[in-house]
VOZA-146887 format. One line per field, with one value per atom (N, C-alpha, C): residue in one letter; atom name; x, y, z. Coordinates in steps of 0.05 Angstrom, whole numbers, plus 5000, padded with zeros to 4 digits. Example, Ala and Ser with C-alpha at 12.3 -4.5 7.8 and 13.67 -1.06 7.14 Angstrom:
% VOZA-146887
aa = [A,A,A,S,S,S];
at = [N,CA,C,N,CA,C];
xx = [5264,5246,5264,5257,5273,5258];
yy = [4886,4910,4934,4955,4979,5001];
zz = [5156,5156,5156,5142,5143,5157];
% end
This chain:
% VOZA-146887
aa = [M,M,M,V,V,V,A,A,A,I,I,I,G,G,G,D,D,D,L,L,L,I,I,I,G,G,G,Y,Y,Y,L,L,L,A,A,A,R,R,R,G,G,G,L,L,L,G,G,G,G,G,G,F,F,F,L,L,L,A,A,A,G,G,G,R,R,R,S,S,S,R,R,R,S,S,S,S,S,S,S,S,S,F,F,F,Y,Y,Y,W,W,W,G,G,G,L,L,L,I,I,I,F,F,F,L,L,L,G,G,G,Y,Y,Y,G,G,G,I,I,I,N,N,N,L,L,L,F,F,F,A,A,A,V,V,V,P,P,P,A,A,A,L,L,L,A,A,A,L,L,L,A,A,A,G,G,G,N,N,N,W,W,W,E,E,E,I,I,I,A,A,A,F,F,F,I,I,I,L,L,L,V,V,V,L,L,L,I,I,I,E,E,E,R,R,R,I,I,I,G,G,G,K,K,K,G,G,G,L,L,L,R,R,R,A,A,A,P,P,P,A,A,A,R,R,R,D,D,D,T,T,T,V,V,V,L,L,L,A,A,A,E,E,E,I,I,I,T,T,T,E,E,E,G,G,G,I,I,I,G,G,G,K,K,K,G,G,G,K,K,K,G,G,G,F,F,F,G,G,G,L,L,L,H,H,H,E,E,E,V,V,V,M,M,M,D,D,D,Q,Q,Q,T,T,T,G,G,G,A,A,A,I,I,I,L,L,L,G,G,G,P,P,P,A,A,A,I,I,I,V,V,V,G,G,G,Y,Y,Y,A,A,A,L,L,L,Y,Y,Y,Q,Q,Q,G,G,G,I,I,I,G,G,G,Y,Y,Y,S,S,S,G,G,G,S,S,S,F,F,F,K,K,K,V,V,V,L,L,L,L,L,L,I,I,I,P,P,P,A,A,A,L,L,L,F,F,F,A,A,A,M,M,M,A,A,A,M,M,M,L,L,L,M,M,M,I,I,I,A,A,A,F,F,F,L,L,L,N,N,N,H,H,H,R,R,R,E,E,E,V,V,V,H,H,H,S,S,S,I,I,I,S,S,S,S,S,S,K,K,K,E,E,E,E,E,E,G,G,G,K,K,K,H,H,H,E,E,E,K,K,K,L,L,L,P,P,P,T,T,T,Q,Q,Q,F,F,F,W,W,W,I,I,I,Y,Y,Y,S,S,S,A,A,A,S,S,S,M,M,M,A,A,A,L,L,L,L,L,L,A,A,A,L,L,L,G,G,G,F,F,F,I,I,I,H,H,H,W,W,W,V,V,V,L,L,L,A,A,A,G,G,G,Y,Y,Y,H,H,H,I,I,I,K,K,K,N,N,N,L,L,L,G,G,G,L,L,L,L,L,L,P,P,P,D,D,D,S,S,S,E,E,E,I,I,I,P,P,P,F,F,F,I,I,I,Y,Y,Y,M,M,M,V,V,V,A,A,A,M,M,M,I,I,I,T,T,T,D,D,D,A,A,A,I,I,I,I,I,I,A,A,A,L,L,L,P,P,P,A,A,A,G,G,G,F,F,F,L,L,L,Y,Y,Y,D,D,D,K,K,K,W,W,W,G,G,G,P,P,P,K,K,K,T,T,T,L,L,L,L,L,L,V,V,V,T,T,T,P,P,P,F,F,F,L,L,L,A,A,A,M,M,M,L,L,L,A,A,A,I,I,I,Y,Y,Y,Y,Y,Y,L,L,L,M,M,M,M,M,M,G,G,G,A,A,A,E,E,E,R,R,R,M,M,M,Y,Y,Y,I,I,I,Y,Y,Y,I,I,I,G,G,G,A,A,A,V,V,V,I,I,I,W,W,W,G,G,G,I,I,I,L,L,L,M,M,M,G,G,G,L,L,L,Y,Y,Y,E,E,E,T,T,T,N,N,N,M,M,M,R,R,R,V,V,V,T,T,T,V,V,V,A,A,A,D,D,D,A,A,A,V,V,V,T,T,T,P,P,P,Q,Q,Q,N,N,N,R,R,R,A,A,A,Y,Y,Y,A,A,A,Y,Y,Y,G,G,G,I,I,I,Y,Y,Y,G,G,G,V,V,V,V,V,V,F,F,F,G,G,G,T,T,T,S,S,S,W,W,W,V,V,V,V,V,V,G,G,G,N,N,N,G,G,G,I,I,I,M,M,M,G,G,G,A,A,A,L,L,L,Y,Y,Y,P,P,P,I,I,I,S,S,S,V,V,V,T,T,T,Y,Y,Y,I,I,I,L,L,L,I,I,I,F,F,F,V,V,V,I,I,I,G,G,G,V,V,V,E,E,E,I,I,I,V,V,V,S,S,S,L,L,L,G,G,G,M,M,M,L,L,L,G,G,G,V,V,V,F,F,F,L,L,L,K,K,K,R,R,R,F,F,F,R,R,R,K,K,K,M,M,M,C,C,C];
at = [N,CA,C,N,CA,C,N,CA,C,N,CA,C,N,CA,C,N,CA,C,N,CA,C,N,CA,C,N,CA,C,N,CA,C,N,CA,C,N,CA,C,N,CA,C,N,CA,C,N,CA,C,N,CA,C,N,CA,C,N,CA,C,N,CA,C,N,CA,C,N,CA,C,N,CA,C,N,CA,C,N,CA,C,N,CA,C,N,CA,C,N,CA,C,N,CA,C,N,CA,C,N,CA,C,N,CA,C,N,CA,C,N,CA,C,N,CA,C,N,CA,C,N,CA,C,N,CA,C,N,CA,C,N,CA,C,N,CA,C,N,CA,C,N,CA,C,N,CA,C,N,CA,C,N,CA,C,N,CA,C,N,CA,C,N,CA,C,N,CA,C,N,CA,C,N,CA,C,N,CA,C,N,CA,C,N,CA,C,N,CA,C,N,CA,C,N,CA,C,N,CA,C,N,CA,C,N,CA,C,N,CA,C,N,CA,C,N,CA,C,N,CA,C,N,CA,C,N,CA,C,N,CA,C,N,CA,C,N,CA,C,N,CA,C,N,CA,C,N,CA,C,N,CA,C,N,CA,C,N,CA,C,N,CA,C,N,CA,C,N,CA,C,N,CA,C,N,CA,C,N,CA,C,N,CA,C,N,CA,C,N,CA,C,N,CA,C,N,CA,C,N,CA,C,N,CA,C,N,CA,C,N,CA,C,N,CA,C,N,CA,C,N,CA,C,N,CA,C,N,CA,C,N,CA,C,N,CA,C,N,CA,C,N,CA,C,N,CA,C,N,CA,C,N,CA,C,N,CA,C,N,CA,C,N,CA,C,N,CA,C,N,CA,C,N,CA,C,N,CA,C,N,CA,C,N,CA,C,N,CA,C,N,CA,C,N,CA,C,N,CA,C,N,CA,C,N,CA,C,N,CA,C,N,CA,C,N,CA,C,N,CA,C,N,CA,C,N,CA,C,N,CA,C,N,CA,C,N,CA,C,N,CA,C,N,CA,C,N,CA,C,N,CA,C,N,CA,C,N,CA,C,N,CA,C,N,CA,C,N,CA,C,N,CA,C,N,CA,C,N,CA,C,N,CA,C,N,CA,C,N,CA,C,N,CA,C,N,CA,C,N,CA,C,N,CA,C,N,CA,C,N,CA,C,N,CA,C,N,CA,C,N,CA,C,N,CA,C,N,CA,C,N,CA,C,N,CA,C,N,CA,C,N,CA,C,N,CA,C,N,CA,C,N,CA,C,N,CA,C,N,CA,C,N,CA,C,N,CA,C,N,CA,C,N,CA,C,N,CA,C,N,CA,C,N,CA,C,N,CA,C,N,CA,C,N,CA,C,N,CA,C,N,CA,C,N,CA,C,N,CA,C,N,CA,C,N,CA,C,N,CA,C,N,CA,C,N,CA,C,N,CA,C,N,CA,C,N,CA,C,N,CA,C,N,CA,C,N,CA,C,N,CA,C,N,CA,C,N,CA,C,N,CA,C,N,CA,C,N,CA,C,N,CA,C,N,CA,C,N,CA,C,N,CA,C,N,CA,C,N,CA,C,N,CA,C,N,CA,C,N,CA,C,N,CA,C,N,CA,C,N,CA,C,N,CA,C,N,CA,C,N,CA,C,N,CA,C,N,CA,C,N,CA,C,N,CA,C,N,CA,C,N,CA,C,N,CA,C,N,CA,C,N,CA,C,N,CA,C,N,CA,C,N,CA,C,N,CA,C,N,CA,C,N,CA,C,N,CA,C,N,CA,C,N,CA,C,N,CA,C,N,CA,C,N,CA,C,N,CA,C,N,CA,C,N,CA,C,N,CA,C,N,CA,C,N,CA,C,N,CA,C,N,CA,C,N,CA,C,N,CA,C,N,CA,C,N,CA,C,N,CA,C,N,CA,C,N,CA,C,N,CA,C,N,CA,C,N,CA,C,N,CA,C,N,CA,C,N,CA,C,N,CA,C,N,CA,C,N,CA,C,N,CA,C,N,CA,C,N,CA,C,N,CA,C,N,CA,C,N,CA,C,N,CA,C,N,CA,C,N,CA,C,N,CA,C,N,CA,C,N,CA,C,N,CA,C,N,CA,C,N,CA,C,N,CA,C,N,CA,C,N,CA,C,N,CA,C,N,CA,C,N,CA,C,N,CA,C,N,CA,C,N,CA,C,N,CA,C,N,CA,C,N,CA,C,N,CA,C,N,CA,C,N,CA,C,N,CA,C,N,CA,C,N,CA,C,N,CA,C,N,CA,C,N,CA,C,N,CA,C,N,CA,C,N,CA,C,N,CA,C,N,CA,C,N,CA,C,N,CA,C,N,CA,C,N,CA,C,N,CA,C,N,CA,C,N,CA,C,N,CA,C,N,CA,C,N,CA,C,N,CA,C,N,CA,C,N,CA,C,N,CA,C,N,CA,C,N,CA,C,N,CA,C,N,CA,C,N,CA,C,N,CA,C,N,CA,C,N,CA,C,N,CA,C,N,CA,C,N,CA,C,N,CA,C,N,CA,C,N,CA,C,N,CA,C,N,CA,C,N,CA,C,N,CA,C,N,CA,C,N,CA,C,N,CA,C,N,CA,C,N,CA,C,N,CA,C,N,CA,C,N,CA,C,N,CA,C,N,CA,C,N,CA,C,N,CA,C,N,CA,C,N,CA,C,N,CA,C,N,CA,C,N,CA,C,N,CA,C];
xx = [5014,4994,5014,5044,5060,5073,5080,5089,5065,5045,5022,5018,5013,5014,5042,5057,5086,5079,5078,5083,5057,5035,5013,5020,5034,5043,5062,5080,5101,5088,5074,5061,5041,5029,5021,5034,5061,5085,5083,5084,5081,5058,5033,5012,5009,5025,5033,5044,5066,5083,5075,5065,5052,5028,5017,4989,5000,5027,5038,5052,5065,5081,5065,5049,5024,5018,5008,4989,5011,5033,5054,5040,5023,5005,5009,5017,5025,5001,4979,4953,4955,4956,4960,4974,4994,5021,5013,5000,5002,4966,4952,4924,4937,4955,4965,4977,4983,5003,4984,4960,4945,4926,4917,4902,4918,4942,4962,4961,4973,4971,4945,4921,4900,4893,4891,4886,4902,4931,4951,4944,4936,4931,4908,4890,4867,4855,4866,4871,4875,4894,4906,4889,4877,4861,4827,4823,4800,4804,4825,4828,4812,4810,4787,4762,4752,4728,4726,4747,4749,4735,4719,4703,4717,4737,4750,4772,4792,4817,4816,4796,4795,4793,4771,4766,4792,4807,4829,4856,4860,4873,4866,4847,4835,4846,4840,4849,4877,4898,4931,4930,4917,4923,4914,4893,4888,4911,4917,4948,4969,4970,4997,4993,4970,4957,4967,4950,4955,4987,5005,5036,5044,5042,5047,5042,5014,5001,5020,5032,5035,5067,5085,5111,5131,5121,5135,5128,5106,5095,5113,5114,5126,5151,5165,5195,5201,5189,5196,5191,5177,5164,5196,5199,5219,5247,5252,5283,5279,5260,5255,5264,5248,5250,5276,5294,5320,5342,5333,5365,5380,5362,5387,5401,5393,5406,5416,5414,5419,5406,5397,5379,5386,5408,5415,5405,5410,5404,5374,5357,5332,5320,5320,5312,5324,5341,5355,5337,5335,5311,5294,5276,5250,5244,5271,5269,5274,5291,5292,5264,5239,5217,5205,5201,5178,5187,5218,5219,5216,5208,5200,5172,5166,5129,5127,5140,5138,5141,5162,5167,5150,5140,5122,5091,5092,5056,5050,5068,5063,5066,5082,5086,5061,5052,5025,5004,4994,4982,4982,5019,5021,5009,5020,5015,4979,4966,4934,4926,4939,4933,4935,4957,4967,4943,4940,4913,4889,4889,4858,4839,4855,4831,4818,4835,4829,4838,4834,4852,4832,4808,4796,4799,4802,4799,4835,4854,4885,4888,4867,4875,4858,4844,4826,4839,4857,4882,4901,4898,4917,4905,4881,4864,4885,4894,4909,4926,4950,4968,4966,4945,4939,4933,4911,4900,4924,4944,4966,4983,4987,5002,4999,4962,4945,4956,4953,4954,4983,5001,5037,5034,5024,5016,5009,4987,4974,4992,5012,5023,5047,5064,5081,5071,5049,5028,5021,5023,5015,5044,5064,5086,5107,5097,5106,5079,5067,5042,5051,5079,5087,5103,5100,5117,5138,5154,5167,5187,5191,5203,5186,5163,5144,5126,5116,5100,5077,5054,5027,5032,5044,5048,5051,5070,5074,5069,5039,5025,5019,5024,5032,5057,5083,5104,5125,5142,5165,5182,5212,5238,5233,5253,5260,5281,5277,5292,5315,5341,5365,5375,5402,5407,5420,5430,5450,5423,5392,5372,5365,5362,5360,5381,5404,5429,5432,5420,5412,5393,5370,5351,5355,5369,5376,5395,5412,5428,5414,5403,5377,5362,5357,5336,5349,5373,5391,5394,5399,5403,5387,5363,5335,5329,5341,5340,5353,5371,5385,5379,5361,5360,5342,5349,5330,5310,5273,5256,5263,5247,5246,5234,5217,5189,5201,5232,5234,5260,5272,5296,5278,5262,5244,5234,5222,5216,5235,5254,5283,5287,5292,5302,5279,5255,5228,5232,5234,5236,5260,5282,5304,5313,5296,5289,5312,5327,5349,5342,5320,5311,5285,5285,5251,5236,5204,5183,5183,5192,5178,5206,5227,5253,5251,5238,5238,5226,5197,5197,5215,5229,5254,5274,5280,5307,5294,5277,5260,5268,5259,5258,5288,5310,5331,5341,5326,5334,5323,5302,5287,5300,5311,5323,5347,5364,5389,5376,5363,5353,5350,5339,5328,5352,5377,5404,5415,5424,5437,5428,5396,5392,5407,5406,5413,5442,5458,5487,5493,5480,5482,5471,5456,5442,5468,5484,5505,5523,5533,5557,5551,5521,5520,5520,5511,5515,5550,5565,5593,5602,5590,5605,5585,5558,5538,5527,5527,5520,5543,5564,5589,5584,5567,5560,5544,5536,5518,5534,5558,5581,5579,5570,5573,5547,5526,5506,5497,5513,5513,5536,5554,5571,5538,5532,5507,5490,5484,5458,5471,5504,5517,5516,5526,5529,5502,5482,5462,5445,5449,5438,5463,5486,5509,5498,5498,5492,5459,5437,5420,5401,5415,5413,5425,5458,5481,5484,5485,5493,5471,5486,5471,5473,5481,5481,5464,5462,5438,5463,5488,5506,5498,5503,5502,5473,5450,5431,5425,5434,5437,5454,5482,5493,5480,5469,5455,5429,5416,5393,5407,5427,5443,5446,5460,5471,5440,5429,5396,5388,5384,5370,5394,5419,5434,5428,5427,5418,5385,5367,5350,5349,5366,5365,5378,5395,5409,5390,5366,5353,5333,5325,5311,5319,5339,5355,5379,5403,5414,5404,5389,5377,5366,5339,5316,5332,5351,5358,5376,5396,5400,5385,5361,5338,5336,5331,5328,5355,5376,5398,5401,5390,5399,5383,5363,5345,5335,5328,5325,5295,5299,5277,5250,5237,5212,5209,5228,5225,5215,5225,5227,5206,5178,5161,5159,5161,5159,5176,5205,5227,5226,5213,5203,5186,5165,5153,5151,5177,5190,5205,5219,5244,5234,5205,5185,5182,5168,5159,5180,5201,5228,5236,5245,5255,5229,5211,5196,5190,5183,5177,5201,5226,5260,5256,5250,5253,5227,5208,5185,5193,5202,5206,5233,5261,5280,5275,5259,5251,5233,5217,5207,5224,5244,5271,5282,5292,5296,5281,5259,5239,5233,5237,5231,5258,5285,5310,5306,5293,5300,5299,5269,5276,5294,5307,5331,5361,5360,5392,5393,5398,5403,5434,5452,5473,5464,5441,5436,5425,5416,5412,5435,5452,5475,5498,5483,5506,5493,5456,5443,5445,5448,5455,5477,5497,5526,5534,5513,5523,5507,5477,5466,5475,5489,5496,5528,5540,5566,5561,5542,5535,5517,5502,5491,5515,5532,5560,5573,5582,5588,5569,5542,5526,5526,5532,5530,5556,5579,5603,5600,5579,5576,5563,5547,5528,5545,5557,5577,5590,5601,5625,5610,5586,5574,5560,5549,5542,5561,5585,5613,5618,5606,5607,5586,5559,5543,5547,5558,5563,5583];
yy = [4975,5005,5024,5018,5047,5052,5029,5038,5041,5044,5048,5082,5091,5106,5137,5123,5131,5133,5115,5109,5136,5135,5161,5184,5186,5215,5223,5212,5212,5216,5201,5210,5227,5244,5260,5286,5278,5311,5303,5285,5289,5307,5298,5313,5339,5340,5373,5388,5376,5391,5399,5376,5381,5402,5404,5421,5454,5450,5476,5486,5473,5482,5476,5477,5472,5505,5506,5534,5560,5564,5587,5613,5598,5620,5624,5650,5653,5652,5656,5647,5613,5597,5574,5560,5575,5563,5556,5584,5586,5574,5565,5550,5528,5510,5483,5483,5501,5506,5503,5526,5523,5493,5481,5468,5447,5441,5418,5418,5442,5445,5448,5454,5448,5416,5402,5372,5357,5363,5360,5361,5380,5395,5389,5393,5371,5351,5336,5305,5289,5297,5287,5285,5311,5320,5309,5301,5284,5256,5240,5220,5209,5241,5229,5221,5236,5224,5189,5180,5155,5130,5123,5097,5067,5070,5039,5052,5019,5031,5039,5023,5038,5061,5084,5112,5122,5106,5113,5112,5095,5088,5106,5113,5132,5161,5163,5197,5192,5176,5178,5178,5166,5177,5196,5208,5235,5259,5253,5269,5263,5242,5235,5252,5247,5262,5302,5309,5341,5341,5327,5327,5334,5312,5310,5335,5342,5359,5388,5396,5416,5421,5403,5398,5420,5409,5419,5455,5461,5493,5506,5489,5497,5499,5475,5479,5502,5504,5527,5552,5565,5582,5591,5559,5569,5569,5561,5561,5597,5595,5639,5659,5653,5672,5663,5650,5645,5653,5658,5665,5685,5706,5720,5712,5695,5684,5658,5650,5623,5594,5588,5559,5541,5540,5516,5522,5541,5551,5557,5565,5562,5535,5518,5497,5475,5489,5479,5486,5515,5518,5510,5507,5493,5463,5452,5426,5422,5440,5442,5446,5463,5474,5454,5437,5412,5390,5383,5363,5371,5403,5408,5400,5404,5404,5378,5357,5329,5313,5325,5311,5324,5354,5362,5352,5341,5326,5313,5290,5265,5274,5287,5303,5305,5334,5337,5319,5299,5274,5259,5260,5239,5247,5279,5296,5288,5301,5298,5272,5246,5223,5214,5231,5227,5239,5262,5277,5269,5243,5233,5244,5255,5265,5237,5221,5200,5202,5192,5191,5212,5214,5230,5256,5262,5292,5291,5278,5289,5291,5283,5291,5316,5322,5346,5373,5363,5389,5391,5376,5390,5403,5416,5438,5459,5464,5493,5496,5471,5484,5486,5468,5471,5495,5511,5534,5555,5546,5574,5561,5543,5546,5551,5547,5565,5590,5603,5634,5645,5628,5638,5633,5609,5613,5633,5650,5669,5687,5691,5718,5712,5678,5682,5694,5683,5685,5717,5735,5754,5783,5759,5773,5769,5742,5739,5728,5750,5744,5731,5744,5737,5716,5698,5675,5683,5703,5714,5701,5676,5658,5650,5649,5637,5665,5662,5683,5672,5694,5679,5681,5697,5703,5684,5659,5641,5622,5620,5595,5570,5552,5523,5514,5539,5536,5529,5512,5506,5495,5496,5488,5459,5447,5421,5419,5395,5393,5386,5394,5385,5359,5357,5329,5324,5347,5337,5334,5343,5336,5313,5297,5268,5254,5262,5242,5241,5266,5273,5256,5261,5239,5208,5200,5176,5170,5185,5184,5174,5198,5197,5173,5162,5136,5116,5113,5093,5096,5116,5124,5111,5119,5108,5083,5063,5040,5025,5039,5028,5045,5055,5073,5056,5047,5034,5041,5035,5051,5047,5064,5063,5034,5030,5009,4988,4979,4954,4947,4977,4976,4969,4980,4975,4949,4939,4911,4891,4898,4876,4878,4906,4906,4889,4893,4885,4852,4839,4814,4797,4813,4797,4808,4823,4832,4841,4859,4883,4906,4911,4930,4920,4934,4927,4942,4941,4947,4979,4981,5017,5032,5024,5035,5041,5024,5028,5051,5060,5088,5112,5110,5123,5130,5105,5103,5111,5114,5132,5157,5168,5201,5209,5195,5203,5205,5186,5191,5220,5227,5247,5277,5271,5288,5296,5274,5277,5290,5290,5298,5332,5341,5366,5377,5368,5377,5385,5364,5364,5389,5383,5407,5429,5450,5472,5471,5460,5452,5444,5430,5413,5433,5457,5477,5496,5506,5513,5514,5483,5466,5476,5463,5468,5500,5519,5550,5551,5535,5533,5520,5498,5471,5456,5470,5463,5433,5418,5384,5368,5381,5365,5355,5367,5358,5325,5319,5297,5271,5278,5255,5234,5245,5227,5207,5213,5208,5168,5162,5138,5119,5132,5120,5115,5140,5140,5118,5114,5088,5062,5060,5039,5037,5055,5046,5044,5060,5058,5029,5018,4985,4969,4973,4956,4963,4985,4990,4980,4982,4983,4955,4933,4908,4886,4893,4871,4877,4895,4900,4882,4870,4858,4875,4898,4910,4935,4942,4963,4985,4994,5012,5017,4991,4995,5010,5001,5009,5041,5053,5082,5092,5080,5096,5095,5070,5069,5089,5092,5111,5140,5153,5177,5178,5160,5159,5162,5148,5148,5177,5189,5211,5233,5234,5246,5245,5225,5222,5233,5232,5242,5272,5285,5309,5317,5303,5310,5308,5293,5288,5312,5312,5339,5365,5372,5401,5397,5387,5390,5383,5353,5339,5354,5363,5390,5413,5422,5456,5441,5411,5412,5408,5406,5401,5426,5455,5479,5485,5478,5489,5478,5455,5433,5440,5464,5469,5493,5513,5535,5547,5573,5571,5569,5573,5571,5538,5520,5491,5483,5494,5477,5462,5482,5459,5428,5430,5405,5384,5397,5385,5373,5387,5376,5354,5354,5334,5314,5310,5293,5282,5299,5288,5272,5277,5267,5238,5234,5206,5190,5200,5180,5174,5185,5173,5166,5176,5162,5131,5133,5098,5084,5096,5073,5068,5091,5082,5053,5058,5037,5009,5011,4990,4972,4997,4987,4974,4986,4969,4945,4946,4924,4898,4907,4876,4874,4896,4889,4874,4880,4858,4837,4833,4803,4788,4806,4789,4784,4798,4797,4766,4751,4719,4704,4713,4697,4697,4726,4729,4770,4774,4808,4811,4789,4800,4806,4791,4794,4831,4827,4866,4883,4875,4891,4887,4869,4867,4878,4878,4889,4926,4930,4963,4967,4955,4968,4976,4952,4947,4975,4983,4999,5036,5030,5057,5064,5043,5044,5065,5045,5059,5080,5089,5121,5146,5129,5152,5156,5138,5136,5158,5155,5177,5205,5208,5234,5243,5230,5242,5257,5235,5254,5275,5274,5304,5324,5317,5338,5357,5334,5349,5353,5354,5364,5391,5393,5409,5438,5433,5442,5464,5452,5455,5479,5475,5491,5512,5516,5537,5561];
zz = [4999,5001,5003,5015,5018,4989,4974,4954,4928,4934,4914,4916,4946,4951,4934,4943,4934,4901,4891,4855,4850,4860,4859,4859,4874,4892,4865,4851,4834,4809,4799,4778,4778,4799,4797,4794,4803,4794,4767,4746,4725,4705,4720,4719,4714,4744,4758,4736,4730,4711,4691,4678,4647,4644,4671,4665,4670,4684,4696,4676,4661,4643,4618,4612,4583,4582,4612,4623,4617,4624,4614,4639,4659,4670,4689,4707,4742,4754,4746,4763,4765,4748,4738,4761,4756,4771,4806,4817,4844,4851,4829,4833,4840,4823,4833,4860,4863,4894,4912,4910,4929,4942,4914,4912,4921,4920,4925,4958,4966,4990,5008,4993,5006,5012,4992,4982,5012,5015,5034,5060,5062,5092,5107,5091,5094,5096,5085,5070,5106,5119,5143,5161,5170,5193,5183,5155,5152,5163,5161,5176,5202,5218,5241,5230,5215,5199,5185,5183,5172,5189,5180,5192,5199,5171,5166,5147,5148,5134,5105,5084,5061,5059,5073,5072,5083,5101,5108,5090,5080,5054,5033,5024,5001,5011,5034,5042,5038,5048,5041,5014,4996,4966,4958,4965,4960,4973,4988,5006,4991,4976,4963,4934,4920,4901,4894,4920,4922,4932,4937,4936,4920,4900,4878,4857,4852,4836,4841,4871,4873,4871,4866,4869,4848,4816,4799,4802,4801,4803,4832,4852,4875,4871,4863,4859,4842,4819,4798,4810,4832,4841,4860,4876,4900,4881,4861,4847,4839,4828,4821,4845,4861,4891,4902,4900,4918,4898,4873,4855,4873,4884,4901,4916,4936,4961,4954,4933,4920,4927,4906,4906,4924,4932,4946,4972,4988,5003,5009,4987,4989,4998,4972,4983,5006,5013,5042,5061,5063,5083,5076,5061,5050,5062,5066,5071,5102,5119,5140,5156,5149,5158,5143,5120,5115,5132,5141,5160,5193,5196,5226,5232,5209,5211,5215,5196,5196,5224,5238,5266,5276,5280,5303,5299,5274,5275,5290,5283,5301,5329,5336,5368,5372,5360,5371,5378,5355,5356,5381,5380,5405,5435,5429,5453,5463,5443,5440,5448,5445,5453,5486,5482,5521,5533,5524,5536,5536,5525,5526,5515,5485,5467,5443,5446,5419,5394,5370,5348,5335,5343,5321,5329,5356,5365,5358,5365,5350,5330,5309,5278,5279,5289,5287,5295,5314,5326,5301,5282,5262,5245,5242,5224,5229,5261,5263,5250,5247,5240,5205,5197,5174,5161,5172,5172,5167,5197,5193,5172,5150,5133,5106,5109,5087,5083,5112,5117,5107,5114,5099,5074,5060,5027,5013,5028,5016,5016,5043,5038,5025,5019,4994,4970,4963,4942,4930,4954,4959,4949,4959,4952,4933,4913,4888,4871,4868,4839,4813,4804,4781,4778,4762,4760,4738,4734,4713,4698,4704,4686,4663,4669,4641,4630,4607,4594,4578,4583,4574,4546,4531,4506,4489,4499,4487,4502,4505,4517,4502,4516,4503,4491,4482,4472,4494,4488,4506,4490,4495,4483,4493,4478,4483,4503,4525,4540,4533,4550,4534,4547,4526,4538,4569,4572,4600,4621,4617,4641,4636,4611,4610,4624,4616,4633,4655,4670,4705,4707,4699,4708,4699,4682,4681,4712,4712,4736,4763,4759,4778,4788,4769,4765,4780,4773,4773,4810,4810,4843,4862,4848,4858,4862,4839,4840,4861,4875,4898,4927,4922,4948,4963,4984,5004,5018,5008,5023,5054,5070,5094,5110,5093,5106,5097,5077,5070,5095,5110,5124,5150,5153,5183,5182,5151,5160,5164,5156,5163,5197,5199,5229,5246,5245,5263,5253,5225,5222,5237,5239,5250,5279,5289,5312,5329,5307,5315,5338,5333,5359,5368,5394,5398,5382,5382,5372,5373,5398,5410,5405,5391,5385,5353,5339,5312,5301,5316,5299,5312,5339,5345,5322,5306,5292,5268,5258,5230,5244,5264,5277,5276,5278,5275,5251,5236,5197,5189,5204,5192,5201,5228,5240,5231,5219,5207,5182,5169,5143,5147,5168,5171,5172,5197,5202,5175,5157,5131,5112,5111,5085,5085,5103,5095,5091,5114,5101,5072,5059,5036,5016,5026,5002,5002,5024,5019,5008,5010,4992,4963,4959,4925,4916,4930,4922,4915,4927,4923,4901,4904,4886,4866,4867,4846,4849,4823,4820,4835,4834,4845,4879,4884,4918,4913,4890,4892,4885,4878,4872,4895,4917,4947,4945,4931,4933,4931,4907,4904,4926,4936,4960,4985,4982,5009,5010,4984,4980,4981,4978,4986,5018,5026,5056,5065,5059,5077,5069,5051,5057,5064,5074,5082,5111,5118,5153,5164,5148,5158,5140,5128,5123,5124,5130,5133,5166,5179,5199,5224,5243,5264,5287,5298,5319,5325,5340,5344,5331,5335,5328,5300,5286,5257,5247,5258,5252,5255,5277,5282,5253,5252,5230,5205,5200,5174,5172,5191,5195,5188,5203,5202,5168,5157,5126,5109,5117,5101,5104,5127,5123,5111,5108,5094,5068,5054,5030,5022,5036,5033,5041,5056,5054,5028,5017,4990,4970,4967,4950,4954,4978,4973,4971,4974,4965,4944,4941,4924,4890,4896,4868,4856,4871,4871,4857,4866,4851,4829,4824,4793,4769,4786,4759,4751,4769,4756,4742,4754,4736,4709,4704,4676,4659,4665,4638,4645,4625,4620,4640,4657,4671,4666,4642,4624,4622,4632,4620,4651,4672,4699,4707,4699,4707,4697,4668,4655,4671,4670,4677,4714,4725,4755,4743,4733,4730,4716,4701,4690,4705,4720,4738,4768,4771,4783,4784,4762,4752,4752,4734,4738,4758,4779,4799,4815,4821,4839,4827,4801,4797,4796,4790,4796,4824,4845,4870,4877,4863,4876,4863,4833,4820,4830,4850,4851,4877,4896,4926,4916,4891,4895,4884,4873,4870,4887,4908,4929,4951,4945,4965,4949,4926,4921,4925,4923,4927,4956,4976,5007,5014,5008,5023,5006,4986,4977,4988,4986,5006,5010,5034,5031,5013,5013,5001,4977,4962,4938,4935,4950,4945,4957,4959,4969,4941,4931,4902,4882,4882,4863,4863,4900,4897,4883,4893,4882,4855,4839,4810,4799,4812,4798,4800,4827,4844,4823,4819,4800,4773,4767,4741,4739,4757,4769,4766,4783,4792,4766,4750,4721,4702,4707,4690,4700,4723,4738,4733,4718,4720,4690,4675,4645,4645,4666,4671,4681,4697,4704,4689,4668,4640,4628,4620,4601,4614,4645,4661,4649,4664,4661,4627,4614,4583,4585,4598,4590,4606,4630,4656,4637];
% end
């Protein structure tokens, strides 16, 4: 079910990117952003009204669709408004705030449950930060109504995406094939009894906190060194699989969680900024949509392969990951060579 939700969310990015790019309208861009955030922010509190798991699952799928639809337009706007301070810093700050919310949300629900409000009441409490988030989004819109990189006079027209973008997308697709999903890692930890059940959610929180901590420094490094900062990502994917799947001690699991969080932080910052730098500003929405579909589909397929290999041998998973990450590193090198020439 998690894989289905993730896949639908990433496919929605393709639709969002196509619609935004096709429209070439600032109003449409912001409309998609508001629609996406509105769906996302109110679908979760609506879980309080879910009477069974089927309705809850549908609400989760709706939340993923909203998240996917808004992403290309949002990232296009974010890339534009952060040109002055550095896109790396801008995307890094965005990820810090995003992860802060991801950590505080469950904490709020947990505290509400502790106070005896119950699950239904706990999710209703989330309406408060949801309304606050929409208010902040409105302030952002009022300060940047026009998306300057697009022109309504050229409605429906767009340039062909450059070769370096496709090479980069292929490299990141291979990276995603070997990037273990936390659900599979968590299952492995549970299956072998490497940690107590109560500690497994905590180890995931360690990964998320690491993601938040690394995001802004990673963005600073991107503004200084550019896409070269991504050369470390294939090695991180290999190390993550080794420590999370091959280690039999608690310390190995924690090291793996930190490495996984670092890689996720780079995915949410530097990898997204590179998309903006690999294409013209006018084509960013298209590029973000395609990149989202390619990366997301590869991530789901890769973890499907790892899941199929798991009953046979964890060693086979390690071999698979090492193989695809080596190829990913090679293609990333080709992209960097073309990127330097472009600059």
